[in-house]
DRENPA-3360 file (N, C-alpha, C; in nm, 2 decimals, always signed):
BEGIN
1 = MSGVEGIT = +0.08/-0.12/+0.00/+0.00/+0.00/+0.00/+0.09/+0.13/+0.00 ~ +0.20/+0.12/-0.05/+0.29/+0.24/-0.05/+0.24/+0.35/-0.14 ~ +0.16/+0.32/-0.24/+0.12/+0.43/-0.33/-0.01/+0.50/-0.28 ~ -0.08/+0.44/-0.19/-0.21/+0.49/-0.14/-0.19/+0.59/-0.03 ~ -0.08/+0.59/+0.04/-0.07/+0.67/+0.16/-0.10/+0.82/+0.14 ~ -0.06/+0.88/+0.03/-0.08/+1.02/+0.01/-0.21/+1.06/-0.05 ~ -0.30/+0.97/-0.07/-0.43/+1.00/-0.14/-0.53/+1.03/-0.03 ~ -0.60/+1.14/-0.04/-0.70/+1.17/+0.05/-0.84/+1.15/-0.01;
9 = RRDLVQDR = -0.94/+1.16/+0.07/-1.08/+1.15/+0.02/-1.11/+1.26/-0.08 ~ -1.06/+1.38/-0.05/-1.08/+1.49/-0.15/-1.02/+1.46/-0.28 ~ -0.90/+1.40/-0.29/-0.84/+1.36/-0.41/-0.93/+1.26/-0.49 ~ -0.99/+1.16/-0.41/-1.07/+1.06/-0.48/-1.20/+1.12/-0.53 ~ -1.26/+1.22/-0.46/-1.38/+1.29/-0.51/-1.35/+1.37/-0.63 ~ -1.24/+1.44/-0.63/-1.20/+1.53/-0.74/-1.18/+1.44/-0.86 ~ -1.12/+1.33/-0.85/-1.09/+1.24/-0.96/-1.22/+1.18/-1.02 ~ -1.32/+1.16/-0.93/-1.45/+1.11/-0.97/-1.53/+1.22/-1.05;
17 = LRPRCKAD = -1.50/+1.34/-1.03/-1.57/+1.45/-1.10/-1.52/+1.48/-1.24 ~ -1.42/+1.41/-1.28/-1.37/+1.42/-1.42/-1.43/+1.32/-1.51 ~ -1.45/+1.35/-1.63/-1.50/+1.25/-1.73/-1.40/+1.13/-1.74 ~ -1.44/+1.01/-1.73/-1.35/+0.89/-1.74/-1.36/+0.81/-1.86 ~ -1.48/+0.82/-1.93/-1.50/+0.73/-2.05/-1.58/+0.80/-2.15 ~ -1.61/+0.73/-2.26/-1.68/+0.79/-2.37/-1.82/+0.82/-2.33 ~ -1.88/+0.74/-2.24/-2.02/+0.77/-2.20/-2.02/+0.90/-2.12 ~ -1.92/+0.93/-2.04/-1.92/+1.06/-1.97/-1.91/+1.18/-2.06;
25 = YDRLALIK = -1.83/+1.16/-2.17/-1.83/+1.27/-2.27/-1.96/+1.28/-2.34 ~ -2.03/+1.17/-2.37/-2.16/+1.18/-2.43/-2.26/+1.25/-2.34 ~ -2.25/+1.23/-2.21/-2.33/+1.29/-2.11/-2.31/+1.44/-2.11 ~ -2.18/+1.48/-2.12/-2.15/+1.63/-2.12/-2.20/+1.69/-2.25 ~ -2.19/+1.62/-2.36/-2.25/+1.67/-2.49/-2.40/+1.69/-2.48 ~ -2.47/+1.60/-2.41/-2.61/+1.62/-2.39/-2.64/+1.75/-2.31 ~ -2.56/+1.77/-2.20/-2.58/+1.88/-2.12/-2.56/+2.01/-2.20 ~ -2.46/+2.01/-2.29/-2.43/+2.14/-2.36/-2.51/+2.15/-2.49;
33 = SSRPDEEV = -2.61/+2.06/-2.51/-2.69/+2.06/-2.63/-2.77/+2.19/-2.64 ~ -2.83/+2.22/-2.75/-2.91/+2.34/-2.77/-3.05/+2.32/-2.73 ~ -3.09/+2.20/-2.68/-3.22/+2.18/-2.64/-3.26/+2.26/-2.52 ~ -3.38/+2.30/-2.50/-3.42/+2.37/-2.38/-3.40/+2.29/-2.25 ~ -3.36/+2.35/-2.14/-3.33/+2.29/-2.02/-3.45/+2.20/-1.96 ~ -3.57/+2.24/-2.00/-3.69/+2.16/-1.95/-3.69/+2.03/-2.02 ~ -3.63/+2.01/-2.13/-3.64/+1.88/-2.21/-3.52/+1.79/-2.18 ~ -3.42/+1.84/-2.11/-3.30/+1.76/-2.09/-3.30/+1.69/-1.96;
41 = WLDVRAAE = -3.30/+1.56/-1.97/-3.31/+1.47/-1.85/-3.17/+1.41/-1.83 ~ -3.12/+1.42/-1.71/-2.98/+1.37/-1.68/-2.99/+1.26/-1.57 ~ -2.90/+1.16/-1.59/-2.89/+1.06/-1.48/-2.80/+1.12/-1.37 ~ -2.78/+1.05/-1.26/-2.70/+1.11/-1.15/-2.55/+1.13/-1.19 ~ -2.50/+1.04/-1.27/-2.36/+1.06/-1.31/-2.34/+1.19/-1.39 ~ -2.44/+1.22/-1.48/-2.43/+1.34/-1.56/-2.45/+1.46/-1.48 ~ -2.54/+1.45/-1.38/-2.56/+1.57/-1.29/-2.44/+1.59/-1.20 ~ -2.37/+1.49/-1.17/-2.25/+1.50/-1.09/-2.14/+1.57/-1.17;
49 = LYLQVDRS = -2.13/+1.53/-1.30/-2.03/+1.60/-1.39/-2.07/+1.74/-1.41 ~ -2.20/+1.77/-1.43/-2.25/+1.90/-1.46/-2.23/+2.00/-1.35 ~ -2.26/+1.96/-1.23/-2.26/+2.05/-1.11/-2.12/+2.04/-1.04 ~ -2.04/+1.94/-1.07/-1.91/+1.93/-1.00/-1.93/+1.91/-0.85 ~ -2.03/+1.83/-0.81/-2.05/+1.80/-0.67/-2.06/+1.65/-0.66 ~ -2.03/+1.60/-0.54/-2.04/+1.46/-0.51/-2.18/+1.41/-0.53 ~ -2.20/+1.28/-0.58/-2.33/+1.23/-0.60/-2.41/+1.22/-0.47 ~ -2.35/+1.21/-0.36/-2.42/+1.20/-0.23/-2.50/+1.33/-0.20;
57 = KIYRRVKR = -2.45/+1.44/-0.25/-2.53/+1.57/-0.23/-2.66/+1.56/-0.32 ~ -2.65/+1.50/-0.43/-2.76/+1.49/-0.52/-2.87/+1.40/-0.46 ~ -2.82/+1.28/-0.42/-2.91/+1.19/-0.36/-2.98/+1.25/-0.23 ~ -2.90/+1.32/-0.15/-2.95/+1.38/-0.03/-3.07/+1.48/-0.06 ~ -3.05/+1.56/-0.17/-3.15/+1.66/-0.20/-3.28/+1.59/-0.25 ~ -3.26/+1.48/-0.32/-3.38/+1.40/-0.37/-3.45/+1.34/-0.25 ~ -3.38/+1.29/-0.16/-3.44/+1.22/-0.04/-3.51/+1.33/+0.04 ~ -3.46/+1.45/+0.05/-3.53/+1.55/+0.13/-3.64/+1.62/+0.06;
65 = GKLPCMRV = -3.66/+1.58/-0.07/-3.77/+1.64/-0.15/-3.74/+1.78/-0.21 ~ -3.61/+1.82/-0.20/-3.58/+1.95/-0.26/-3.54/+1.94/-0.41 ~ -3.53/+1.82/-0.46/-3.49/+1.80/-0.60/-3.58/+1.69/-0.66 ~ -3.68/+1.73/-0.74/-3.77/+1.63/-0.80/-3.69/+1.54/-0.90 ~ -3.73/+1.42/-0.91/-3.67/+1.32/-1.00/-3.78/+1.23/-1.05 ~ -3.74/+1.15/-1.15/-3.82/+1.05/-1.21/-3.74/+0.92/-1.21 ~ -3.80/+0.81/-1.17/-3.73/+0.68/-1.17/-3.78/+0.60/-1.29 ~ -3.68/+0.55/-1.36/-3.70/+0.46/-1.47/-3.62/+0.33/-1.45;
73 = GRRMLIRK = -3.70/+0.23/-1.40/-3.63/+0.11/-1.35/-3.54/+0.15/-1.23 ~ -3.41/+0.12/-1.24/-3.32/+0.16/-1.13/-3.25/+0.29/-1.15 ~ -3.28/+0.35/-1.26/-3.21/+0.48/-1.29/-3.30/+0.60/-1.24 ~ -3.23/+0.70/-1.19/-3.29/+0.82/-1.14/-3.26/+0.93/-1.24 ~ -3.36/+0.99/-1.30/-3.35/+1.09/-1.40/-3.39/+1.23/-1.34 ~ -3.31/+1.33/-1.36/-3.34/+1.46/-1.31/-3.34/+1.56/-1.42 ~ -3.44/+1.65/-1.42/-3.44/+1.75/-1.53/-3.33/+1.86/-1.50 ~ -3.26/+1.90/-1.60/-3.15/+2.00/-1.59/-3.20/+2.13/-1.53;
81 = ADLDRAFA = -3.32/+2.17/-1.57/-3.37/+2.30/-1.51/-3.40/+2.28/-1.36 ~ -3.44/+2.16/-1.31/-3.46/+2.14/-1.17/-3.33/+2.14/-1.10 ~ -3.22/+2.09/-1.16/-3.09/+2.09/-1.10/-3.04/+2.23/-1.08 ~ -3.06/+2.31/-1.18/-3.02/+2.45/-1.18/-3.09/+2.52/-1.06 ~ -3.22/+2.50/-1.05/-3.30/+2.57/-0.94/-3.25/+2.52/-0.81 ~ -3.24/+2.39/-0.79/-3.20/+2.33/-0.66/-3.07/+2.37/-0.61 ~ -2.97/+2.38/-0.70/-2.84/+2.42/-0.66/-2.80/+2.56/-0.67 ~ -2.89/+2.64/-0.73/-2.87/+2.79/-0.74/-2.89/+2.85/-0.61;
89 = SRARQA = -2.99/+2.80/-0.53/-3.01/+2.86/-0.40/-2.89/+2.84/-0.30 ~ -2.82/+2.73/-0.33/-2.70/+2.70/-0.25/-2.59/+2.80/-0.28 ~ -2.58/+2.84/-0.40/-2.48/+2.94/-0.44/-2.51/+3.08/-0.39 ~ -2.64/+3.11/-0.38/-2.68/+3.24/-0.32/-2.65/+3.25/-0.17 ~ -2.67/+3.14/-0.10/-2.65/+3.14/+0.04/-2.50/+3.16/+0.08 ~ -2.41/+3.11/+0.00/-2.27/+3.11/+0.03/-2.21/+3.25/+0.02;
% end
């Protein structure tokens, strides 16, 4: 475990917020598309990349009822406009 000693939880979270594969780049392309925000539905990984926050914060907002979502099977889909509204209030408070 000699290579793991200098890695902190923050390093692991920051690494997770970077695109890792083609699917992540496809998610980012969907986010940047010219479609209206009301029509763009994102999964949790896409929301994590878009907002640059850990997915636990997204799940926490959904659980508390502050972020509406739609479940399709095991996937949780969130409208981009709802994400902007839910996390914009956080930016104003800071």
